[in-house]
C-alpha positions as CSV (number, residue, x, y, z in Angstrom):
1,M,36.8,-23.4,-29.0
2,S,33.1,-22.7,-29.3
3,E,32.6,-24.0,-25.8
4,D,34.8,-21.3,-24.4
5,K,32.9,-18.7,-26.4
6,F,29.6,-20.1,-25.1
7,E,30.8,-19.9,-21.5
8,K,32.3,-16.4,-21.9
9,T,29.0,-15.1,-23.5
10,K,26.9,-16.7,-20.8
11,D,29.1,-15.2,-18.0
12,T,29.2,-11.8,-19.7
13,V,25.4,-11.6,-20.0
14,L,24.8,-12.9,-16.4
15,S,27.3,-10.4,-15.1
16,H,25.7,-7.6,-17.0
17,V,22.2,-8.4,-15.7
18,Q,23.5,-8.8,-12.2
19,N,25.1,-5.3,-12.4
20,L,21.8,-3.9,-13.7
21,F,19.9,-5.5,-10.7
22,E,22.4,-4.1,-8.3
23,E,22.0,-0.6,-9.7
24,L,18.2,-0.9,-9.5
25,E,18.5,-2.1,-5.9
26,Q,20.7,0.9,-5.0
27,E,18.4,3.4,-6.7
28,M,15.4,1.8,-4.9
29,A,17.2,2.0,-1.6
30,V,18.0,5.7,-2.1
31,S,14.4,6.4,-3.1
32,H,13.1,4.7,0.0
33,Q,15.5,6.6,2.2
34,E,14.3,9.9,0.6
35,K,10.6,9.0,1.1
36,Y,11.4,8.0,4.7
37,A,13.1,11.3,5.3
38,L,10.1,13.2,3.9
39,L,7.9,11.4,6.4
40,E,10.3,12.2,9.2
41,D,10.2,15.9,8.1
42,A,6.4,15.9,8.0
43,F,6.2,14.4,11.5
44,E,8.6,17.0,12.8
45,N,6.1,19.7,11.9
46,A,3.3,17.9,13.8
47,S,2.5,18.9,17.3
48,D,-0.2,16.3,18.3
49,H,-1.6,12.9,17.4
50,D,-4.1,14.3,14.9
51,E,-1.5,16.3,13.1
52,L,0.7,13.2,12.9
53,R,-2.2,11.3,11.3
54,V,-2.8,14.1,8.8
55,A,0.9,14.3,7.9
56,F,1.0,10.5,7.5
57,E,-2.1,10.5,5.2
58,Q,-0.6,13.3,3.1
59,W,2.7,11.5,2.8
60,F,0.9,8.2,2.0
61,T,-1.2,9.9,-0.7
62,E,1.8,11.5,-2.3
63,H,4.2,8.5,-2.3
64,A,2.2,5.2,-2.0
65,D,2.1,4.6,-5.8
66,E,5.8,5.2,-6.2
67,L,6.6,2.9,-3.3
68,N,4.2,0.1,-4.5
69,L,2.9,-0.4,-1.0
70,D,0.6,-3.3,-0.6
71,Y,-2.0,-1.3,1.5
72,A,-5.4,-0.3,0.3
73,D,-5.2,3.1,2.0
74,A,-3.3,5.1,4.6
75,D,-5.7,3.9,7.3
76,E,-4.7,0.3,6.9
77,L,-0.9,1.1,7.1
78,W,-1.5,3.5,10.0
79,A,-3.5,0.9,12.0
80,E,-0.8,-1.8,11.4
81,A,2.0,0.6,12.4
82,I,0.3,1.5,15.7
83,G,-0.8,-2.1,16.4
84,E,-4.5,-1.9,15.7
85,D,-6.3,-4.9,14.3
86,V,-7.6,-3.6,11.0
87,S,-9.2,-6.9,10.0
88,L,-11.6,-6.7,13.0
89,D,-12.6,-3.1,12.1
90,K,-13.1,-3.9,8.4
91,D,-15.2,-7.0,9.3
92,K,-17.4,-4.8,11.6
93,E,-17.8,-2.2,8.8
94,E,-18.8,-4.9,6.3
95,D,-21.3,-6.4,8.8
96,E,-22.8,-3.0,9.3
97,E,-23.0,-2.4,5.5
98,D,-24.6,-5.8,5.0
99,Y,-27.2,-5.0,7.6
100,E,-28.0,-1.7,6.0
101,E,-28.4,-3.4,2.6
102,E,-30.9,-5.9,4.0
103,D,-33.0,-3.0,5.2
104,D,-33.1,-1.6,1.7
105,F,-34.6,-4.7,0.3
106,T,-38.0,-5.3,1.9
107,D,-40.5,-7.9,0.8
108,N,-43.4,-6.1,-0.8
109,S,-44.8,-9.2,-2.5
110,S,-47.6,-9.6,0.1
111,K,-48.8,-6.1,-0.3
112,E,-51.5,-5.5,-2.9
113,E,-51.2,-2.5,-5.1
114,E,-54.3,-0.4,-5.3
115,F,-55.2,1.5,-8.4
């Protein structure tokens, strides 16, 4: 008899957890639909490319944390969405920064200080 109780308890707990997950998934889907609708509305008010970009950046700033997007910033997601290669742009920026840092550190060891 204890085997039946074990199986019933196991099935009851698994069923309860599965129902919780389904509710969470439904809530997440509704939330994502709402966020998407907000982006659509923001885009409706834009009249050119620059305004689209501003609307997107505002939307991203307001909702990225809630959506747990795996993007460092709006620029990265925007670039991916329109098909730009962000990695090449970031590599170029990093190379430029490295070059600027090298200029900041000059070798003054050969110069004699005069007092």
